[in-house]
C-alpha positions in Angstrom: 57.8 334.3 -88.5 60.4 332.0 -87.1 63.9 333.6 -87.0 66.3 330.7 -86.7 69.1 332.6 -85.1 67.1 334.6 -82.6 65.9 332.7 -79.6 66.0 335.4 -76.9 63.0 335.1 -74.6 63.8 337.5 -71.8 62.9 341.2 -71.7 65.4 343.9 -72.6 67.2 345.3 -75.6 68.7 343.4 -78.5 70.5 344.4 -81.7 68.1 342.1 -83.5 65.0 344.1 -82.5 65.8 346.8 -85.1 64.8 344.5 -88.0 62.4 342.4 -86.0 60.3 345.6 -85.4 60.1 346.1 -89.1 58.8 342.6 -89.6 56.3 343.2 -86.8 55.2 346.5 -88.4 54.5 344.7 -91.7 52.5 342.0 -89.9 50.6 344.7 -87.9 49.8 346.6 -91.1 48.2 343.6 -92.7 46.1 343.0 -89.5 45.2 346.7 -89.3 44.0 346.8 -92.9 41.7 343.9 -92.2 40.6 345.0 -88.7 40.3 348.8 -89.3 41.0 350.0 -85.7 39.9 353.4 -84.5 42.9 353.9 -82.2 46.4 352.5 -82.3 47.4 351.7 -78.7 51.1 351.2 -78.8 53.1 349.7 -75.9 56.7 351.0 -75.4 58.7 352.9 -78.0 58.9 349.8 -80.3 55.1 349.8 -80.4 55.0 353.4 -81.4 57.5 352.7 -84.2 55.2 350.0 -85.4 52.1 352.2 -85.0 53.7 355.0 -87.0 54.2 352.7 -90.0 50.6 351.5 -89.7 49.4 355.1 -89.6 51.1 355.9 -92.9 48.4 353.7 -94.5 45.6 354.0 -91.9 45.1 357.4 -90.5 44.4 356.8 -86.9 45.5 358.4 -83.6 48.3 356.8 -81.6 48.3 356.3 -77.9 51.8 355.6 -76.5 51.8 353.4 -73.4 55.3 353.8 -71.8 57.0 352.2 -68.8 60.0 354.5 -68.9 62.7 355.8 -71.2 64.0 353.6 -74.0 67.5 354.8 -73.7 67.5 354.6 -69.9 66.4 351.0 -70.1 69.2 350.3 -72.5 71.7 351.8 -70.1 70.3 349.9 -67.2 70.6 346.6 -69.1 74.2 347.4 -70.0 73.3 347.4 -73.7 75.4 350.5 -74.4 77.5 353.1 -72.7 76.8 356.8 -72.4 78.6 359.0 -75.0 78.9 356.0 -77.3 77.8 356.2 -80.9 75.0 353.7 -80.1 73.8 356.0 -77.3 73.7 359.0 -79.5 71.8 357.1 -82.2 69.2 355.6 -79.8 68.7 358.9 -78.0 67.9 360.6 -81.4 65.6 357.7 -82.2 63.8 358.0 -78.9 63.4 361.8 -79.3 62.0 361.2 -82.8 59.6 358.4 -81.7 58.3 360.6 -78.8 57.0 363.2 -81.3 54.7 360.7 -83.1 52.0 359.8 -80.5 48.8 361.9 -80.0 48.8 361.0 -76.3 51.5 359.5 -74.0 50.6 357.5 -70.9 52.9 356.5 -68.1 52.1 354.0 -65.4 54.0 355.8 -62.7 54.4 359.5 -61.8 58.2 359.3 -61.4 58.5 357.9 -65.0 56.3 360.8 -66.3 58.3 363.4 -64.4 61.6 362.0 -65.7 60.3 362.0 -69.2 59.1 365.6 -69.1 62.5 366.7 -67.6 64.4 364.8 -70.3 62.5 365.4 -73.5 61.0 368.5 -75.1 57.3 367.4 -75.1 54.3 369.5 -74.3 53.2 368.5 -70.7 49.5 368.5 -71.7 50.2 365.6 -74.1 51.5 363.4 -71.2 49.5 361.8 -68.4 50.2 359.2 -65.8 48.1 356.8 -63.7 49.1 353.8 -61.7 48.3 350.5 -63.3 46.3 347.7 -61.7 45.6 344.0 -62.0 42.8 341.5 -62.6 41.6 340.9 -59.0 39.3 338.1 -60.4 42.4 336.1 -61.2 44.8 337.4 -58.5 43.3 336.5 -55.1 44.5 334.6 -52.0 42.0 331.7 -52.2 43.9 329.2 -54.4 44.7 325.7 -53.3 48.5 325.2 -53.5 48.8 321.7 -52.1 49.9 320.2 -55.4 52.5 322.8 -55.9 53.9 322.3 -52.4 54.2 318.6 -53.1 55.6 319.0 -56.6 58.4 321.3 -55.6 58.9 319.9 -52.0 58.4 323.3 -50.4 58.6 323.0 -46.6 55.3 323.7 -44.9 56.8 324.8 -41.6 58.8 327.8 -42.8 58.1 331.4 -43.8 58.1 331.5 -47.6 59.7 334.5 -49.4 58.7 334.6 -53.1 59.8 336.4 -56.2 58.0 336.0 -59.5 59.2 337.5 -62.8 62.2 337.8 -65.1 65.5 336.5 -63.7 68.1 339.2 -64.5 70.5 341.4 -62.6 68.4 344.3 -63.6 65.5 342.9 -61.5 67.8 342.5 -58.5 68.0 338.7 -58.5 71.8 338.8 -57.8 71.2 340.9 -54.7 68.3 338.6 -53.6 70.4 335.4 -53.8 73.4 337.0 -52.2 71.2 338.2 -49.3 69.9 334.8 -48.5 72.8 333.7 -46.3 72.5 336.8 -44.1 68.7 336.4 -43.9 69.1 332.7 -42.9 71.5 333.6 -40.1 68.8 335.7 -38.5 65.8 333.7 -39.6 66.8 330.1 -40.2 63.1 329.0 -40.7 62.9 330.7 -44.0 62.6 329.3 -47.5 62.7 331.1 -50.8 60.7 330.4 -54.0 61.9 332.0 -57.2 59.4 331.8 -60.1 60.6 332.7 -63.6 63.2 332.6 -66.2 65.7 332.9 -68.1 69.1 331.9 -66.8 67.8 329.6 -64.2 71.0 327.5 -64.2 73.1 330.6 -63.8 71.2 331.5 -60.6 71.2 328.0 -59.4 75.0 328.1 -59.6 75.0 331.5 -57.8 72.9 330.0 -55.0 75.2 327.0 -54.8 78.2 329.3 -54.6 76.6 331.1 -51.7 75.8 327.7 -50.1 72.0 328.3 -50.1 70.8 326.2 -53.0 68.9 323.9 -50.6 67.1 326.9 -49.2 65.8 328.1 -52.6 63.2 326.5 -54.9 63.6 327.5 -58.6 60.4 326.7 -60.5 61.7 327.9 -63.9 59.2 329.2 -66.5 55.5 328.8 -65.6 52.4 329.7 -67.6 51.3 333.3 -66.9 47.8 332.2 -65.9 49.3 330.1 -63.2 51.2 333.0 -61.6 48.4 333.9 -59.1 48.4 330.3 -57.7 52.2 330.3 -57.4 52.1 333.6 -55.6 49.8 332.0 -53.0 52.7 329.8 -52.0 54.4 332.8 -50.3 54.1 334.8 -47.1 56.4 337.7 -48.2 56.8 339.0 -51.8 60.1 340.7 -52.8 61.0 342.9 -55.8 64.4 344.4 -55.9 64.1 346.1 -59.4 66.9 348.5 -59.9 65.1 351.1 -62.0 64.2 354.3 -60.2 61.5 355.4 -62.6 60.1 352.4 -64.5 56.8 350.9 -63.3 56.9 347.7 -61.2 53.8 345.8 -62.2 54.5 342.6 -60.4 53.7 344.4 -57.1 50.0 344.5 -58.0 49.8 340.8 -58.2 51.7 340.4 -54.9 49.3 342.8 -53.2 46.2 341.2 -54.7 47.0 337.8 -53.2 47.8 339.3 -49.9 51.6 339.2 -49.7 53.5 341.5 -47.4 56.0 343.2 -49.8 59.6 344.2 -49.3 61.1 346.5 -52.0 63.7 349.1 -52.5 62.9 352.7 -51.5 61.9 354.3 -54.8 59.2 356.8 -55.7 57.6 354.3 -58.0 57.4 351.5 -55.3 56.0 354.0 -52.8 53.4 355.2 -55.2 52.1 351.6 -55.6 52.5 350.3 -52.1 52.0 353.4 -49.9 52.2 352.3 -46.3 51.4 348.7 -47.0 55.0 347.7 -47.8 58.4 347.9 -46.2 61.3 349.7 -47.9 65.0 348.9 -47.9 67.6 351.5 -48.9 68.0 351.5 -52.7 70.5 348.9 -54.0 71.7 348.2 -50.4 72.0 344.5 -49.6 72.5 344.9 -45.9 69.5 347.2 -45.6 67.4 344.6 -47.4 68.6 341.9 -45.1 67.7 344.0 -42.0 64.3 345.0 -43.4 63.1 341.6 -44.4 64.6 339.8 -41.4 62.7 342.1 -39.1 59.5 341.3 -41.0 60.0 337.6 -41.0 60.3 337.6 -37.2 56.9 339.3 -36.9 54.1 337.0 -38.2 51.4 339.4 -37.1 53.0 342.2 -39.2 53.2 339.9 -42.2 49.5 339.2 -41.9 48.6 342.8 -41.3 50.7 344.2 -44.3 49.3 341.5 -46.6 45.7 342.3 -45.6 46.3 346.1 -46.0 47.9 345.5 -49.4 45.0 343.4 -50.7 42.5 346.0 -49.5 44.5 348.8 -51.3 44.4 346.9 -54.6 40.7 346.2 -54.4 40.1 349.9 -53.6 42.4 351.5 -56.0 44.0 349.1 -58.5 41.4 346.8 -59.9 41.2 346.6 -63.6 37.8 348.4 -63.5 39.7 351.4 -61.9 42.5 351.2 -64.4 40.3 350.9 -67.5 38.2 353.9 -66.4 41.3 356.1 -66.9 41.6 355.1 -70.6 38.0 355.8 -71.5 38.1 359.7 -71.7 41.4 359.5 -73.6 40.0 357.2 -76.2 36.8 359.2 -76.5 38.7 362.4 -76.9 41.0 361.0 -79.6 38.2 359.1 -81.3 36.1 362.3 -81.7 38.8 364.2 -83.6 
């Protein structure tokens, strides 16, 4: 259904989602009545809310697939403040939703640990395993010549790339404000930022920091094109500011053979292991130091990228990820 006044495309909370989720639940119910699923696999707390309504009419088990805490994400996005009425209501809502699933899955151990410490849920009901990516799509063998020409990307520089949502929450402000310091140490560096929304906002921030000519903003690109765009880069960066949420873009970075620089969080370390470099959390100067040292060492870039790809192929292919779901589905389906 088209909602004329709601045009938000980026991730994150919105006051409109309270009624949009009800509309989605009605749509899902009609689909479920026709499709007759065996299991309701629900993504995020909104998905569990929808699945609960569907289950009122179709008695099926619910698997909750969480990235982190709903309330924690709202706080991280600045949607509300602690101790506010909105906080109290959404905390109650999250606690209520958490009681509905038959199984809860997290894609990172820190997220699961945070959840169990915060909410009164039986530990046996909650599991975690690291996600993965489709290594048939994400690989380093794409021809990027047309993209280089289209965007005028310099061929004689080290390319640092980011792909994803452009928000403060994802560390884009820190990334752009770091560029002047990186260029002072490594002038032969160019940055490619793939994603949306607020492209113009970040163009202006780059212009304010006098680095607009050193950054290529592609804007929104089709998801299926992301693997090819990633192959433009030598180094992949993700400065996500959540300490517990999963960081799925890293699997794509690794699969195409990018050397990765991230903040030092348990989630990032669980994914990258010793194949990435870690800057002090939310520390711009540390990020500048870390990435500048890497850019100066071409052999290390190649080595880390090669190690990262091997790690994905060994541990994080979709075959590996899907195998974790099979026993959960079988157990629930046999009840």
